[in-house]
TORKEKE-457002 format. One record per residue (C-alpha): residue number from 1; residue in three letters; x negated, y negated, z. Coordinates in steps of 0.5 Angstrom, whole numbers, plus 500, padded with zeros to 3 digits. Each point is the difference from the previous one (the first is absolute). Layout:
<recs>
[rec NUM, 'ALA', [X, Y, Z]]
...
</recs>
This chain:
<recs>
[rec 1, 'UNK', [316, 511, 896]]
[rec 2, 'UNK', [505, 501, 505]]
[rec 3, 'UNK', [501, 507, 503]]
[rec 4, 'UNK', [507, 498, 504]]
[rec 5, 'UNK', [506, 495, 500]]
[rec 6, 'UNK', [497, 497, 506]]
[rec 7, 'UNK', [493, 499, 497]]
[rec 8, 'UNK', [503, 497, 493]]
[rec 9, 'UNK', [504, 495, 504]]
[rec 10, 'UNK', [494, 498, 503]]
[rec 11, 'UNK', [497, 499, 494]]
[rec 12, 'UNK', [506, 496, 497]]
[rec 13, 'UNK', [500, 495, 507]]
[rec 14, 'UNK', [493, 499, 500]]
[rec 15, 'UNK', [500, 498, 493]]
[rec 16, 'UNK', [505, 495, 501]]
[rec 17, 'UNK', [496, 497, 506]]
[rec 18, 'UNK', [494, 500, 496]]
[rec 19, 'UNK', [503, 495, 495]]
[rec 20, 'UNK', [504, 496, 505]]
[rec 21, 'UNK', [493, 499, 504]]
[rec 22, 'UNK', [496, 499, 494]]
[rec 23, 'UNK', [505, 494, 498]]
[rec 24, 'UNK', [500, 497, 507]]
[rec 25, 'UNK', [492, 500, 500]]
[rec 26, 'UNK', [500, 497, 493]]
[rec 27, 'UNK', [505, 494, 502]]
[rec 28, 'UNK', [496, 499, 507]]
[rec 29, 'UNK', [493, 500, 496]]
[rec 30, 'UNK', [503, 495, 495]]
[rec 31, 'UNK', [502, 496, 506]]
[rec 32, 'UNK', [493, 500, 503]]
[rec 33, 'UNK', [497, 498, 493]]
[rec 34, 'UNK', [505, 494, 499]]
[rec 35, 'UNK', [498, 498, 507]]
[rec 36, 'UNK', [492, 500, 498]]
[rec 37, 'UNK', [502, 497, 493]]
[rec 38, 'UNK', [503, 494, 503]]
[rec 39, 'UNK', [497, 493, 498]]
[rec 40, 'UNK', [502, 495, 506]]
[rec 41, 'UNK', [501, 502, 507]]
[rec 42, 'UNK', [507, 498, 500]]
[rec 43, 'UNK', [501, 505, 494]]
[rec 44, 'UNK', [496, 505, 504]]
[rec 45, 'UNK', [504, 499, 507]]
[rec 46, 'UNK', [507, 501, 496]]
[rec 47, 'UNK', [497, 507, 497]]
[rec 48, 'UNK', [497, 502, 506]]
[rec 49, 'UNK', [507, 501, 503]]
[rec 50, 'UNK', [503, 504, 495]]
[rec 51, 'UNK', [493, 505, 500]]
[rec 52, 'UNK', [501, 500, 507]]
[rec 53, 'UNK', [507, 503, 500]]
[rec 54, 'UNK', [498, 505, 495]]
[rec 55, 'UNK', [494, 502, 504]]
[rec 56, 'UNK', [504, 501, 506]]
[rec 57, 'UNK', [506, 504, 496]]
[rec 58, 'UNK', [494, 505, 497]]
[rec 59, 'UNK', [498, 501, 507]]
[rec 60, 'UNK', [507, 501, 503]]
[rec 61, 'UNK', [501, 505, 494]]
[rec 62, 'UNK', [494, 504, 502]]
[rec 63, 'UNK', [497, 498, 493]]
[rec 64, 'UNK', [494, 497, 503]]
[rec 65, 'UNK', [497, 501, 507]]
[rec 66, 'UNK', [502, 495, 505]]
[rec 67, 'UNK', [493, 498, 501]]
[rec 68, 'UNK', [499, 499, 493]]
[rec 69, 'UNK', [505, 495, 499]]
[rec 70, 'UNK', [497, 497, 506]]
[rec 71, 'UNK', [494, 499, 497]]
[rec 72, 'UNK', [503, 498, 493]]
[rec 73, 'UNK', [504, 494, 504]]
[rec 74, 'UNK', [494, 498, 504]]
[rec 75, 'UNK', [496, 499, 493]]
[rec 76, 'UNK', [505, 496, 497]]
[rec 77, 'UNK', [501, 496, 506]]
[rec 78, 'UNK', [493, 499, 500]]
[rec 79, 'UNK', [500, 498, 493]]
[rec 80, 'UNK', [505, 495, 501]]
[rec 81, 'UNK', [496, 497, 506]]
[rec 82, 'UNK', [494, 499, 495]]
[rec 83, 'UNK', [504, 497, 495]]
[rec 84, 'UNK', [503, 495, 504]]
</recs>
């Protein structure tokens, strides 16, 4: 329970940020899963660009750490190379 107007506002803003971050994170995870679920290397490459963009945006918005983004992107690129 908030004890001041300021803390009540922080609760509201934190909730809005939490919902937005959850949506961003969910979209990013779905894109990454779509890359790994691709059947052909061509399909894999096409989905990779979208997933990379979503991972970069998540890192830029501080939803995930930049090193986490780099690790995810590296693993996806490695999987593409293995698929080819």
